[in-house]
N, C-alpha and C positions, 0 to 999 in steps of 0.2 A: 865693897866686894860683892855684896848681895845684888846690887844694881847691875854691875858688870855681868854677873852670872845670868841674870834675867835677860839682859839685852842679847848676850851671846846665844842663848837658847830660845830666843823668841821664835815662834812657829814660822814666821815669814822668812827669817834668816835660814832656818833649817830647810824650808822648802826651796829657797833660792840655791842653797848649796847642793841639794839633791838634783835640782834641775841642771846646774853646772856639771855635776858628775855624769849625769845621763847624756848631756850634750858631748862631753869629752869621749865617752864610750862610743857614741854613735859616730863621731868623727874618726875614731880609731878603726871602727868596723868598716867604714867606707873608704879608708885610706887617705883621709884628708890630712894634710900636713906632712906627708912623706914626700921626699924629693926624688926618691929612686923607686923604680918598679919592683926591684928585688927586696926592698925594705917595707913592703906593704903589709907585712905580717901574715898571719894565717887566715885572716878574714876574707881576703880577696875583694871582689867587686860585687855588690848587690844593687841592681838598679832600683830606683824608686818607682813605685807603681801607684796609679790612681785608678780606681774603679768607679764608674758611674752606671746607673741603671735607669732605664725608662720603661715604659709599658711594652715597647717592641724589641728592645735590644740592651745588651751590656756593652760598654765601651771601656776598654782597658788601655791606659796610656803608661808607657814605660820610658823613663829618661835614660838614654844610652849615650852619654857624651863620649866621644872618641872611638865609637864603634862604627865600623864600616857596614853598609847594608848587606854585603855578601857574607858577613860573619855572623848573621842572625838566623836562627831557626825558630819557627813557630809551629807547634803541633797541638792538636786537640784530640783527646781520646776519652770516651766515657765521661764526658762532662768536666774534664780537667784540661785547662789550657796550660801549655808549657812554653815558656820563653827561654831560649838558651842561646849562647854564643860566646864569642871571644873578643876581648878588647886588647888590642896590641899597642905597645909603647911606640912612640915616634921613632925609636932606634931599632925596631923590629925589621928584619929583612929576610928574604928567601935564601940568601947566601949564608945565613947563620946555621950553626949546628942545632940539633934538636934541643939540647940542653939550653943553649942561648935563647932559642925561640921560646922555650918554656919560661925562662927567667924574665923575658920581656913581653909576656902576655899573661892574661888572667881570664879564666873562663867563668861564666855565670849561668845560673839556672834559677828561674822563678816559676812557681806553679800557682794557678788560681783555680779553685773549685767553685762552681756556680751553685746558687741556691735552688734553681729550678732547671727545667728542661732547656736545652739549647738546640738550635738548628745547625748541627755540625757541618753539613756540606756547604753552607753559605757563609762561613766565617771568612772575613777579609782582614788583611794586615797591610799597613802602609807605613813606610819609614821615610822621614825627611827631617833634616837639620837636627839629628840627635834625638828625635822623638818617634817612638814606635807606637802606633795606634792600631789596636785590634778591635774590630767590630764583630760582636758575637750576637747574631739575631736570635730572638726567642721564636719558638715554633708558632705559626699562626693557629689560633684555636679553630678547631673543626666545628663548623656550624651544624647543629643537628638538622638532618633532612626531614622536612615535613612532607608527608605523603597524604594526599586526599584519597579517602576510601569512598567509592560510590556506595550509596545506600539503595538497596533494592526495596521497592515498595510493592507489597503483595495485595 
């Protein structure tokens, strides 16, 4: 009995169980395993994001499977990038009532705050094949102006 207790409570088994529990929770949060849109639970749809930073820009990628390009909005204000939109079920149509449309669609919103200054007027977004890529350039550093002062000789 002591050996069985030791094996059951081995740290590797506890860690594996915790990992399985976390994976199940993430799947529930993302709606994985639900056959119906109206059974997705209260979690909705949260796109996966990946952020990369270089010396000149930030690149934010969002996985948006099943979302049409016209249903996506990208805004930036005071250094906060907001990605929002609606993912519609294959059964969604304009002929449905508002309640039916709501039951067959799910909205999402993700926000990203940047560590440093960004060049907001030059932000670009591109959507293709379910992947939204937003390029947020960093402002170009202002080079100090060097002014030569003539020296008067007396």
